[in-house]
C-alpha positions, 0 to 999 in steps of 0.5 A: 419333751419330758413327761411329768404326769398324766391323769385320765377320767372316764377314759374307756374302762378307766374311771379315774387314774393318775400316774406321775413320772420322774425326770429320768429313770425307768418306770414299770407300769404293770397291771392285768390285761384291759386294765388301761396300760395302753390307754395311757399312751393312747390318751397322751396322743389324743390330748395333744392331737385332738381339740376339745371340739373334735367329734372324731371317732377316736374320741367317741371310742374313748367314751365308756360303753353305756355311759353318757359322760365326758372324757377327760385327759390331763397331762403335765410336761416340759417342752422348750423351756416351758413346763405346762399342764394341758387339760382337755374334756370332750363330748360332755362340757368340752373344754381346754385349759393350758397352765404354764407352771415354769418358764418364761410364762410361768403363772399364765393360764389360758382356756378355750381357743386361746389355750388351743392356739398357745398349745399348737404354737408350743407343740409345733416346736416338738419333733413329731417324727421322733415323738412317735418313733420312740413309742414302741406299741403293741401294733408297731412290730419289730421291723426297721424304722427311719429317723432321717426326717427327725429334726431334733435327732439330726441336730443332735447328730450334727452337734455330736459329729462336729457339724462336718457335713457338706456345705450349702454351696456343695449341696447346691452344686450337687443339686445342679449337677444331679439336674444336669445328669437327669437330663441324660439319665433315669433315676437308675442312671440308665439313658433316659428317653431323650438320650436314648432317642439320640442313640436310636437316631444314630443306629437308624441313620447308619441302617439307612446308609447301609441300605442305600449301599446295598441298593447301589450294589444290587443294580449290577446284580439285577443286570447279571440276573437278566443275562442269566435268565436269557441264557437259561431260557434259550437252553430250555427251548432247545431241550424242549424241541429235542424232547418232542422229536423223541416222543414222535419216535416212540409213538411210531414204535408203539403202533407196531405192538398194538395188535399183540396187546389186544390178543393178550388182553382177550386171552386175559379176559377168557382166563378171568371168565373161566376162573369165575365159572370154576369158582362158582362150581367149587362153591356150589360143591362145597355148600353141598358138602357142608350141608351133608356134614351138618346133617351127619353132625346133628344126628351124632349130637342127638345120639349123644344127647339122648344118652346124657338124658338117660344118665341125668334121669337116673341121677335125679331119681337117686337124688330125690330119694336122698332128699326125702331121707334128709327131710325125714332126718331134719323133721325128727331133729326139729321135733326133738328140739321143740320138746327140749324147748318146752322142757326148758320153759317148764324148768324156767317157770319153776325157777321164776316161781322159786325166785319170786318166793325168795324175793317175797321172803327177803321183802318180808324180812326187809319190812320186818326190819323196817318196822323194828327201826321205826319203833326204835326211832319212835323211842328216841324221838320220845326222849327228845325235849320240845324246843331243846335243840342245838340253838337252845343249848347255845343260848343256855351256854351264852346265859351261863357265860353272861351270869359268870361275867356279871358275877365276876364284875360284881366280885371285882368291884366288891371288897374281899374278906380274908380270914386266917385260922390262928388257933382251933377256935370255931369261927362261923361265917354266915352261921356256917363253921369254917375249918380252913383259911378263907378269902372271898369277895363281899358281894352281900352282907356277911356275919362272922362269929366266934361263938361266945366271944364276938360277932361281926357284921360286914355290910357289902358296898352298894353296887346296885347296877352290878348286883342287879345285872348279876341277879338278872343273869342268874334268874335267866340261867335258872329259868332256862335250867328249869325248862329242861328240869336240870338242877344245875349247869353240869346236869344240863350238860349231861342232858345235852350229851344224852340228847346229842347221842340220841340224835346221832343214834336217830340219824344212824337208824334213819340212814339204816332205814333209807338203806332198807328202803333203797329208794323205795317207799314203805307203801311200794315195798308192801305193794310189791310184797302183796303182788309177789304173795299173789303170784306165788300163791297162784302158781300151779306148775310142777313141784320139782326141782325144789330149789334154785340150785337144782333148777339152775343145774337142770337148766344148764343140762337142758340148755346144753342138750338144746344147743347140741340138738340145735346144732344137729338141726342146723346140720340136718337142715344144711344136709337137706338144703345141700341135697335139695340144691344138688337135686335141683341143679341136676333137674335143671341140667336134665331140663337143659339137656331135654331142651337142647335135644328138642333144638337138635331135632329141629336143626336136624329137620331143617338141615335135612329139608334144606339138603333134600331141596338142594338135591331136587334142584341139582344132583350131587353127580351133576355138581361134581361133573360141572366142577370138573368141566369148569376146571378143564375150561380154566386150564385151556384159557390159562394155556392160551393166555400164556402163549399171548403173554410170551408173544408180547415179551418177544415184541418188548411191548412193556419196555416200548410202552414205558419208554414212550411214557417216560418220553412224554413225562420228560417233555411235560417237565421241560415245557413247564420249566421253559414257562418258568424260565420265561417268567423269571426272564420277564421279571428280571427285565422288569426289576432292572427297568424299575431301578434308577441308578442316578436316584440310588446314588443320590439316596446313598449320598444323603444317607451318609450325610445324615449318619455322620450328623447323627454320630456327631450329635451322639458324641456331643451328648455322650461327652456331656453326660459322662462328664456330668455323671462323673462329677455327680459320683464324685460329689456323692462319694464326698457326701457319703463320707460326710454322712458316715461321720454324721451317723457315727454318734448314733451307731456308737450309742447303739453299740454302747447299749448293745454291749451293756445288753449282751456283755460282749465287747465285740458287739457292733452294728452297721447303720445306713444313711437313713439311720436304719440298722442294716446289719449286726456283727455276730459270730465273726460275720455280718448278718442282715437285719432281716436274717436275724431272729424275731427276738434279736430284731426286737432287741435292736429296735429297742436299742435304737430307740433308747440310743436316739433318746439318749442322743437328744436328751441334753437338748430336747429330751424325749420319753421312750415308751415300751408297751408289752415289748420283749415278748419274744425274749427269754428270761436270760435275754430279758435280764440282759436288757435290764442293763441297757434300760438302766444305762438309758434310764440315767439319761432319759425317761423309759416307760415300760407297760407290762402285764407281767411285772415279774419279768422286770422284778430284778431291774434295780432303781426302777419305779414300779406303778401298779394299776 
């Protein structure tokens, strides 16, 4: 398809626009954003994709906002030998017309459904895949794109590669072989479900065979396990009988030491009772000693506390005297500070009075100056002439120019009189003698006389209109001069200069007046002066100091003295507060000591009362005697216990008891092991009885038969699968070789454009079987497409589209549309891209939409269209 022209009417923000395109070459369509560049591409897609009866949202969005008008798009293009004009209008008075301009059906014009059907039949011959791929719009991105489904490009590549592709028979064979392979393998060429089930059956049958063999082998193990269980049971039965005899022997020996054990136990009980009694007596004695110590300790604490109270009372008395002294010092400094503050207030009052007096004098001076300016301005206003403003003098100048032009026109139309003095005779012109040569226009009747010799009368030509216009202009000029009482124009100009100077001076005085007012009105100034006069007259303070400098000096001295006094007050206050805090702290300490004294008195009374009560119940001597008796009883019980324990040691009671206990534990263990051996003996016999030797041998034979059959079936499947897979790989390798020859023209075209772009003879790319750029050769190595920068990807995408368009150009040309592309390219790369665009433009249409035409200003031979 070759695009010749497109026209938009009422499409989005475009009222009407038409763009024509050459058959080949680069077309730069530029304009500001939102001016309608992308709308051209969108409208082209809409006119070929939507009938006039469509109510799609795409159509509704294209209608101008707020306008109930029809949307119209007209496009002229060539396709498969026909040059046609397609025009469609939607929404308002929808219609479709199709006109054949050139080709077999030239001159034919269709409308409505006939036009739609004829266009659909014609457009069906277009390669839709390639048509959309060659439009690099703003939303398309810079990712790889697939052209393997492009019919036109495939045909061009077939023609360029010599048609060396696999034959139809070979393709059919590959299809059948692939179907056979798919019977055994998944798309990733791993065993599929059926093939995997055959392999699984082989493993399962082999597992059953091994299990049957293990079951037959386990029969002999079961017989051996029964014999071993019988032998173990007999051995443990004999061991239990021997352990019972040993227990009986130890029980007989243990009966002989029972009496000695009872004596030792009784002696031990006596030791424990005597120990408890001795512990109770010692505890009572210790409690009595503790009470006695506490009473003595509280008496000593009371003595120390009374001494501390007397010392604290002396400190409090001394601190209270210091607090009284600090308070007196603080009050004296505070009174002095008040006197200084009142003195400062008096001086400030005097200063305020002097400031107001100075303000009154300055304000009176301002008002006097204001009155003087007002009088000067009144004099200047009196000089002005009524209605003689700038506009009047402009009209006066215009009247002068009009009178001069009218006089010039009259003089130009009139004859001219020339008088040349040849001698010394007197010549009179209109009664006035002349002394020099004379030349003037004859606008009125003139009389020339040589006294006593001749008199000539020259009558002016009849130019009534010009003369009337000149006279009227002179009259108007004279009237305006009369208004300002000026005899001529020079006097009028002098008067204008005087009036202008007066106005300027008046403006200067007006600004001076505004400066004097300083934002106030005269009434406000006079009110302020009246208030200041009343305040000055009503002041009755001290007359000194007499001027502001003295006041300021006095205030500075008083402020400095007041600051020092304030510091002294602060220091006195801090000293007073510190003394008060110290005195209060010492008073609190005294109160704490007195409170603690009361607590100690109460505790002492409580301890003395408790000690007296305990002594009334039991005397100290009685407690001491009871402690000694308990100690003596404990010693006697310990001696008796030692004798009993020595007797037990002689008899070996502990060893006998330990051996008897060990024999009983051994008997229990052997009995439990005997029961466990009996249980295992019964279980082994049961397992042996449950095993059927004939059945196990039959199961073994059947499992072996099934395993051999499964292995034969798997070998058959594997042989067929491997052969089919090998044949498929051979056919695919042949097809890949043919495919490589198939994509070579496309790669060659991209490389040629890339070398024109980069001016690099080593530029190269690799193309996969889907006609996608997979890698680029850069810096001596190959880089994958995804590893490239965004700008490099964008350039390769554009080169691929240009290459595809160049390949199909001889048969079915297609335009390449680039909408604000190369946004990631710098100026150097952009200039290189011009070379590729120029090379491609020699074969195909390249349409570039951009908001920045300066980026393509150096593209030679391009056609520029500004929207």
